[in-house]
N, C-alpha and C positions, 0 to 999 in steps of 0.2 A: 377908803381905797387901800390903805396900808394894812388893815387887819385881815383881809381875805387871804393873802398868801400864808399868813401865820396859821389860820384855822386849817387850811389844806394840809400843811406840814404836820400839824398835830394829829389830824385824823389818820394820816399815813403811818405815823409812829405807833398809833394804837392798833391798827390792823395787822402789822407785821408779827407781833407775838402771838396773836390769835391764829394766824395762818400757819405759823411754824408748829403750833400745838396740834392743829388738825392734821398736818402732814405727819407729825411724829406718831400720833394716835393711829393713823391709817397704816403706817409702816409697821407699827408694833403688832397690830392685829393680823396682818397678812402672813401666810406661811412662807417660810424661807425655802429656797430650792434645795438646800442640803438636807432639810428635814422632810422632803417629799417621800412618800412610801414607795419602796422598791417593789417591782413586779415579782410575783411568786415564781419559783423555779418550775419549768415545764415538767409535766408528768409523762413518763414513757414506760412502755412495757418491755421487759427484758426476759431473756431466757438463757440459762448458762450453757456454754458449750460442754458437751458430754461425750464420753466414750460409749459407743454402742456397737453391737454386732452388725456388721454390714457385709453383704455379699456384693463385691464389685461386679459391675456389668457394663458391657459395651454394646451399643446398638449399631446395626448395619442393615442395609437394604439388600435383600437376596432374592434369588429366583429358584423355584422348585424345578428339579430335573429328574427324569426317570433314569434309573440305573441302566436299563436296557430298552432300546428303541429299535424296532425292526420295520423296514419298509418292504412290503411284499411286492414282488415283480414277477412277471411271466418270463420263463426262460425258453419256452418253445411257443410256436405260433399255432393258434387254433381258436375255435369258437368256444365260448364259455357254456358248458352244459349245465353247471350248477353253481350257485353261490350258497354255501352251506353254513352260514352264520347270520346272526342278527347284529346289526350295527350297534356298538356300545357294549356288547356282552363280554364276559371274561372267557378266555380261551386257554387251552392247555397245550403243552408241547406235543406235537404229533397229530393234533386235530386237523382233519382235512377242511380247508376253508373254501378253496375254488377247485372246480373240476373242469379241465379242458377236454374237449372231445378226444377219445382214445383210439378210435378206429384206425386212423392213418398210422399212428405210431405202433399200434399192436400189429398191423400188417407188416411194418418194417421189421419188427422183432421176428416175426415168423419167417420172413424172407431171409433174414440174416441167419436164423437157425438152419434153414434149408441149405443155404450156401455153405455153412460150416459143416453140415453133415456130408455134403458132396465132396468137399476138399479133404475131409477126414478119410473118406473111402479111397480117394485117389492116393492119399499118403500111405494107406495100408497096402494098396497094390504096388506102389513104388517101393515100399520096403520089402515086399515079397520078391519083386524082380531083382532088387539089389542083393538079397540074400542068395537067390539062386545063382546069379552071375558070380558071386563071390566063391561059391562052392565049385563052379565050373572052371573058374580061373585056376584054382588049386590043381585041378586035373588037366589043365591046359586045353580044355575043350572050348573055352571062350576067351577071346582076346582081352587084354587089359583095357583097351579102349571102351569096350562094351561095359565093363565094370565101372569105369569112370563115368560114362553117360548115365548109368543107372543110379550111381551115387549122386550126381547132379540133379536127376529127376526126383530122388527122394528128398534132398534138401529143399528143392523148390516146392514140393508138396507140403513139407512141414512148415515152410514159411507161409504158404497159402492158408494153412490151418490157423496160424497165429494171426494173420491179417483178418480172416473172417471171424475169428473169435473176438478181435477188437471191434469189428463192425457190429457184432451182436451185443457186446457190452455197451457200445454207444447207443444202439437202438433201445436197449433196456433202460439206459439212463434217461433218454428222451421220453420214453414211456412213463417213467417215474415222475418226470417234471410236469406231466399232465395233471397231477395232484399237487396243489400248492398247500403245504401244511404249515402249521404254526411252529416256528423254531424256538419260541420262548413262551412261558406263562405270562399272561397279561390281559389287558383290555384292548379290543380292536375297535378302530374308528370306522368312519363311513367308507363305503366302497365306491371307487371311481368308475367301475364298470358293472353292469348287471348281466343277467343271463341272456345269451344269444349274441353278445358282442364279440368281435374279433379282437384278440389280444396277442401281443408278441413282446419281444424284448424292448421294442421302441415305444411301447404303450405307457411307460412311466410307472408310477406307484399305483398299485391296485388298492391297497389299504395299508394302514400303519398299526402296529401292535406296540403298546407301551406297558412296561412292567409297572406294577402298582405298589408292591410292598416288599421291602422298604423303598424310600425315595431319597434322592440327593437334594440337598439345599446348598447352593453355591452363592458366595458373597465376596465382593472385593474388599480388601483391607489395605490401608496405606502402610508403607514400610514403618513409619513412625508409630502407628497404632500397634502394629505387630510387635515391635520392640518393647513398647510400653506394657502390653499384655504379658510378654515373657518375663519382664522385670518384676512386675507386681505378683506374678505367680511364684517367683523364687523366694523361699523362706530362708531364715537365718541358718537352719541346719542343712541347707542344700537341697531339700526336697521341694517338689512343686505342688502348689495348690491345685487340686483337681477342679476342672471346669465342666460345664454342660452347655448344650446348645438349646435355647428356648426359642420357639417359633411363635410369632404373633400373626394372625391371619389379617386379611384386608379389612375386616370389620373391627379390628382392635382386640379381638378375643384371643386369649392365650391358648395355643394348641396343647392338648393334654399330654402328649408324648414328647419327651426330651430327646435330643439327638446327640450323636457322638462325633466329635471333630476327628476326621480320619485322613485328611490330605491338605497339604499346602503346596501351591505351585512352586516350581523351582526357578521361575523367571519372573521378573518384574515387568509389568506392562509399561513400556516407556511413554505411551500416550497419556495414561492416567496415573502413573506412578503407584500402582497398586498390585497386590498379589491376590490371586484367586484362591479362596479357601473353600473347603467342602466338608459337609457333615452328612451323616447318614441318619435318617429319621424314620421310625416305624410309621406305617400308614394302614393299619388294619381296617379303619372305617372308610378308607378311600376319600378322605377329606382334602388331602393334598393333591393338586392337579398339576401335571407336567406343564412347565412354562409360567406358572402363576408367580406374582410378586408377593413377598412376605417380608416381615421385619424379623431380623435375626438378632438375638441377644446372646452374647457370649457371657455367661454368668458363672461365678464361683459356686461350687456345690455347697460349701460350708461358709458361714459368716465369720468374718475376722473383726477383731476390735479396732475401731477407727473413730476419730473425732468427727462429730457431726454438729451442725447447727440448723435451725429452721431455715427453710428456703426464703422466708419472708425477710430475713435479716440481710440478705445479699443486696448490694448496690453495685452499680456499674458506671464507670466513666471512661474517658479516653485512655487512661492509664491501666485500666483493667478492673478486676473485682475487688471490693472491699466491704468491710462491716464496720459499724459504729459500736464501740465498747464503752460501757460505764465502768470507770475504774473505782478503786477503793475510796477516793475522795468524791465520788458521785459526779465526776466530770467526764465529758464525752471525749473519746479518743478514736482516731481512725486507724484501722488495721488492714493493710493489704494482705490478701489471702490467695493461695493457690488452691483451686477447686479440684475435687475428685468427682466421682459419679453421683447423680441424684439417687435418693432412696426414699420413695414415697414423697412426703412433704419436707424431707430433710436433704441436706447436701453434705458430702464429705469434705472436710478441710484438710488438705495435705500439709500446709505450712502457713505460718502467720498468726496462729492463734493457739492458746493453751486451754487445757481442760479447766472448767469452772469459771472462765471469764464470761462476764455478762454482756451479751450482744443485744442490741435494741431491735425488737421485732414489731413494736407498735409506737407510733408517734415520731417516726424518723424525720418526717417533713418539718417538725416543729423545733428541731434542735440543730446546733452547729458545733463544730469541734471546739473544745475548750470550755463549753458552757456547763454550768452546774445544773443538774436535773434531779427530779425525784423519781426513783426507779421502783417499779413494782414487778415482781417475778410473776410471769404468766405461765399457766400450765401448758403442756405440750399441745400443739395444734392451734393455739390462739395466736392472734396477731395478723397484721395485714402487710 
């Protein structure tokens, strides 16, 4: 009984060194945390910010408008004898478009001519009577009262001539109104009345003529945008950069003829806080249609040196636009930038960046500010 406790204690004493040795061996073979391999620096694609010739441009929504638009109306009453045009055709100044029946107005002219001839004869007779009485008064064979009566009759006859002459003129004018002519060159639309219909001044618009070449393009510009355009056009020597108006049609195709900016409204629309601007655009092929919507681009005629970066480098948050830059130590930095207009796949940087700085265009999602990266310069047009 007394030897069993002794044997247990001996066995325990023998096991302890063996256990410590195994633990030490296990600890010696396991890798230490400090010696764990660090992950490689993430690879990114960069592109240097560079100076490039860029023509600054501003886009607006505009509407095409005809320089001249005329609504044809009847000025005298009558039945339409003829409609002498084809709807949609080009017409010239002076071309007869509508013919209203002439017979009534021709008769009025002839009646006025007869009345005028009658009063002219009366005026001649009154003048003869007056001249005779004037001679007789000198010889005292006719009293002065007779001379005065003849003078009044002569004046009345002359007034009747003037009155009837005015009636004849009016009748001839009304006769002329029976022919409705084109007052401008242009294209005529559909007719509201056809041959045989009664028309008069209350009939409304018979047809509309719209001039075709050139055309106006009108577009609203905010006061802030207008000031920005004026400031960017002003060069250091005081001269202004010349601009041109480029039109893009509804299908996105660029119109082949450029326009000339020729008018800026003198008042700001208080409801929209915009100024109406206008350009004149050639329209030889008749592709621009009155009233159509177009995109108007106010573009500099010549390129100017400006700092640009690929559009893929731009990022946006609540504070605005920024780019990620790889510095000389291959660490990522954030740069807040002020943007200018886009140019193809690039964008102009007005401030916040310098020429030659490397902006990240590929792998932006894999990095954070302050992280060391492996940068590879990508050719233009690459990156996401």
